[in-house]
C-alpha positions, 0 to 999 in steps of 0.5 A: 293257081294257088297264088290266086287263093293264098297269101303267106303272112308272117309277123316277126321281131328280132329273128333275122336268121330264123325268118331267112330260113322260113323264106328260103323254105317257102320259095323252095316249096310248093307255095313258091308262087304265093306272095309273102307279107312280112311285118317287122314289129320293131326289130333291132336292127330292122329286118332286111329281105334277102335279094334272092327272095322275090314277091315279098311285101315288107312292112316295118314298125319303128316300135313294137305293137305286138303280134296281134296288131301285126297280124291285123295289119297283114289281113288289111294288106292281103289281096287274096281270099285266104292267108296262110299265117305262119310264125317266123320259124315255121313253114309247110313241109307237106302240101297237097296243092290240088286238094288245098285249092278245092278246100279253099274254094269250099270254105267261104263260111269258115273262119280258119283251117287248122293244119297239123304242125310238128315240134322237136322234143328231146331230139325227135319230132312230135305232131302236136295237133295231128289229124284225128280223122281222114276228112275235114272236121270242126275244131275249137281253134287253130294255131297261128304257126300253121293256120289258114285264115278266111280274110273276109270273115276275119275282117267281118268279126273284127280281126284279132282283139286289141286287148289280147296283145299276144298268146291266145288271140286265135282262141279269142278270134275262133270263139267270136267267129263261132258265135257268128256262125263261122266255124274253124275246121281241121285238115291234114292237106297241109303239114307244117314244121315249127322249129320253135326257136328260143330267140326273143321268147320270154316264158314270163311273158307267155305265162302272164299273157296266157293266163290273163287272156284266158281269164278275160275270154272266160269272162267275156264269152262263157255263160256265168255258170261255167266261169267258176270252174274255168277260173279254178282250173286256171288257178290250179294249173298256174299254182302248180307251175309256181310250186314246181318251177318257181314261175309266178307270172301266170298267177299274177296274170290270172288276178290281173285278168280278173281285175281288168275283166271285172272292170270291163264286163260290158264286153260280155254284151252280145258276145256271151255264148248260150249254154247250148252253144257253149256245150256244143263248142266244148264238145269239139276237138281242141284244134 
């Protein structure tokens, strides 16, 4: 019955072995009957789905269009009300199916459900966003390696923004949805393991786009009185990364975001949170 409510969607690039592990875990787990949509964003060689994995839709890009575009394509392909968004190296390890179905049935006006996920640090697993309460509660955003998206509301607010490219697309989506009255909630009904492999992962790219996108979101959505403090915090954080670790791409991303956003301030029209909305949003738990 869960397959009537939920589709699994994965965007991937050049992680052939990691994706196969995830697909095998999905087919062996409690979501085994759910359809899976895989978007191969220009892998070399192209992704092939193992013959033992059935009910998979494979979409190939001959050239990379980045992860946000790939996930928008998943949303256009999904035919169930909800979409479990995973990374190619993440998969559920605990699922309460009956409780999950009840939660999905009652989440028609929710943009996304954030689920706890764990990653490995120095040989031990650590939960990065553990549930802080026994019941469902509102949060600011979710993480795309362990989130459930309401497809209808996702399309209503325009999906992932085309300027995001990658890193932070969930926060941008959640902010726009929050403005439209569609909250993000957190639940421990599903728990996910994120192996976070280093294959095809660039820290320079993460630093640059992470910083750039945070500046743009601050410019597009925050009341102007809050922007200087947010900008100062970003500068301090990425300057520390430069001085301590020699990573300078975040500093570059900050100022590229400032220039780009300054040229496109028309994006603020209709998107800026009121001071009251922003204060309530800031009081929410992170994810």
